C-alpha positions in Angstrom: -66.9 142.8 87.6 -67.6 143.5 91.2 -71.2 142.5 90.7 -70.2 139.0 89.6 -68.4 138.5 92.9 -71.5 139.6 94.9 -73.7 137.1 92.8 -71.1 134.3 93.4 -71.0 135.1 97.2 -74.8 135.2 97.3 -75.1 131.9 95.5 -72.6 130.2 97.9 -74.5 131.6 101.0 -77.8 130.5 99.6 -76.5 127.0 98.8 -75.0 126.7 102.3 -78.4 127.5 103.8 -80.6 125.4 101.5 -78.7 122.2 101.1 -78.6 121.2 104.8 -82.3 122.0 105.2 -83.3 119.8 102.3 -81.2 116.9 103.6 -82.7 117.3 107.1 -86.2 117.2 105.6 -85.5 114.0 103.7 -83.9 112.3 106.7 -86.8 113.2 109.0 -89.4 112.0 106.5 -87.8 108.6 106.4 -87.9 108.5 110.2 -91.6 109.2 110.3 -92.5 105.9 108.6 -94.6 103.8 111.0 -93.0 100.5 112.3 -96.0 98.5 111.1 -95.6 99.9 107.6 -91.9 98.8 107.7 -93.0 95.4 108.9 -95.5 95.1 106.1 -92.9 96.0 103.5 -90.5 93.5 104.8 -93.2 90.8 104.7 -94.2 91.8 101.1 -90.5 91.6 100.0 -90.2 88.1 101.5 -87.6 89.2 104.0 -89.6 87.6 106.9 -92.0 84.6 107.1 -95.7 84.8 107.9 -95.0 83.5 111.4 -92.3 86.2 112.0 -94.7 88.8 110.6 -97.5 87.8 112.9 -95.2 87.6 116.0 -93.7 91.0 115.4 -97.1 92.6 114.6 -98.5 91.4 117.9 -95.4 92.8 119.7 -95.9 96.1 118.1 -99.6 96.2 119.0 -98.8 95.4 122.6 -96.2 98.1 122.8 -98.6 100.7 121.4 -101.3 100.2 124.0 
């Protein structure tokens, strides 16, 4: 019976360590997406017009150099 408690405690500790790490990885992977890629996706979805796309693209290129 005592062994079950140790297994339960171990599982809780393991979950407490692994869950925040996996959430942190996912959040940071989303932040790594390049601004130009986001802009291209928005244009492809029709969220912005071609003029807006070109204007924002030129702004991004100016800021990078």
